[in-house]
C-alpha positions in Angstrom: 169.5 258.0 -1.3 172.2 258.8 1.2 171.4 258.6 4.9 172.0 262.4 5.4 169.4 263.2 2.6 166.9 260.8 4.2 167.4 262.4 7.6 167.1 265.9 6.1 163.8 265.0 4.4 162.5 263.4 7.6 163.5 266.5 9.6 161.8 268.8 7.0 158.6 266.8 7.3 158.7 266.8 11.1 159.0 270.6 10.9 156.1 270.9 8.6 154.0 268.7 10.8 154.7 270.6 14.0 151.4 271.9 15.5 149.3 270.1 13.0 146.2 268.6 14.9 145.3 266.0 12.3 146.9 264.0 9.5 145.1 261.8 6.9 146.8 259.0 5.1 145.7 257.9 1.6 146.3 254.9 -0.6 146.2 256.1 -4.3 147.3 252.9 -6.2 145.7 252.8 -9.6 145.0 256.5 -10.1 146.3 258.0 -13.3 148.7 260.9 -13.3 145.8 263.2 -14.4 143.7 262.0 -11.4 146.5 262.5 -9.0 147.1 266.0 -10.3 143.4 266.8 -9.9 143.6 265.5 -6.3 146.6 267.7 -5.6 144.7 270.7 -7.0 141.7 270.0 -4.8 143.9 269.8 -1.8 145.6 273.0 -2.7 142.2 274.8 -3.2 141.2 273.7 0.3 144.4 275.0 1.8 145.8 271.5 2.5 149.3 270.1 2.0 149.4 266.8 0.2 152.5 264.9 -0.6 153.7 261.4 -1.1 156.5 260.3 1.1 158.4 257.1 1.7 156.9 255.3 4.7 160.3 255.3 6.5 160.5 259.1 6.1 157.1 259.5 7.7 157.9 257.0 10.4 161.0 258.9 11.4 159.3 262.3 11.2 156.5 261.4 13.5 158.6 259.4 16.0 158.0 260.7 19.6 155.2 263.1 18.5 151.4 263.2 18.9 151.3 261.9 15.3 153.1 258.6 16.0 149.8 256.5 16.1 149.8 256.6 12.3 152.8 254.3 12.0 150.6 251.1 11.8 149.0 252.5 8.6 152.3 253.0 6.8 152.1 250.1 4.4 152.3 250.4 0.6 152.2 253.7 -1.2 151.2 256.5 1.2 149.9 260.0 0.5 150.0 262.3 3.5 147.5 265.2 3.8 147.1 267.9 6.5 145.9 271.4 7.1 147.1 273.3 10.2 144.0 275.5 10.4 141.2 273.1 9.6 141.8 269.5 10.8 138.8 268.1 8.8 139.7 269.7 5.5 141.9 267.0 4.1 139.4 264.3 5.1 136.6 266.2 3.4 138.6 266.6 0.2 139.7 263.0 0.2 136.2 261.7 0.9 134.7 263.8 -2.0 137.4 262.7 -4.4 137.0 259.1 -3.4 133.3 259.2 -4.3 134.1 259.6 -8.0 137.5 257.7 -7.9 137.1 254.3 -6.4 140.8 253.6 -6.4 141.5 256.3 -3.8 141.3 254.7 -0.3 141.4 256.3 3.1 144.0 254.4 5.0 143.6 256.1 8.3 144.9 259.1 10.2 145.5 260.7 13.6 143.9 263.5 15.4 145.4 265.0 18.5 147.2 261.8 19.3 144.3 259.4 18.6 144.6 256.9 15.8 141.7 257.0 13.3 140.8 254.1 11.0 139.0 254.8 7.7 135.7 255.3 9.5 137.3 257.7 11.9 138.6 259.7 9.0 135.0 259.8 7.7 133.8 261.2 11.0 136.6 263.7 10.9 135.3 264.8 7.5 131.9 265.4 9.0 133.3 267.9 11.5 132.5 271.5 10.7 135.4 273.7 9.6 136.4 276.9 11.3 134.2 279.1 9.1 131.1 277.0 9.9 131.9 277.0 13.6 132.3 280.8 13.5 129.0 281.2 11.7 127.2 279.0 14.3 128.8 281.0 17.2 127.7 284.3 15.6 124.1 283.0 15.1 124.1 281.9 18.8 125.3 285.3 19.9 122.8 287.1 17.6 119.7 285.2 18.7 119.4 286.7 22.3 119.9 290.2 21.0 117.1 289.7 18.4 114.8 288.3 21.0 115.6 291.2 23.4 114.7 293.7 20.8 111.4 291.9 20.1 110.6 292.0 23.9 111.3 295.7 24.1 109.3 296.4 21.0 106.2 294.3 22.1 104.6 296.9 24.5 104.8 299.7 21.8 103.4 297.3 19.2 100.5 296.3 21.5 99.7 299.9 22.2 99.7 300.6 18.4 97.4 297.6 17.9 94.9 299.0 20.5 95.0 302.5 18.9 94.4 301.0 15.4 91.5 298.9 16.7 89.9 301.9 18.3 90.4 303.9 15.1 88.8 301.1 13.0 85.9 300.9 15.6 85.2 304.6 15.4 85.4 304.6 11.6 82.8 301.8 11.5 
């Protein structure tokens, strides 16, 4: 490949990685073509980008960026996965796929400038996604309102209980 083509691929990857908070690197040696296609499909379903790049292309693309700490992991065949909206999504997909395919290995990754080894990527996979965080926030916001309505309703409920007790006493 000519130097201009290599530089163009590296610049394209750098553009794609701009603003990405986390990147996961995978070692996929020994997977069949069908398994790799299945992995790509799962990444696509999760909204992730997954592609195999030459290590030199990745090295030049991340040079002088927050993603530069992944350079030590660039040995052997490397698959690169990321999601601009959900940093944990590629790690979750890779972890689930690795459970049923022993040949897929988590090499490492980077999140917001911090290098992650394989166990760090596992912790990244445990992070809740944006949907889960929004649901948790909504439940937190909803709880005080529900309790407030219960407090306002309590005096009326108590009065109703007293009236019903008096009615039952008179009937007996």
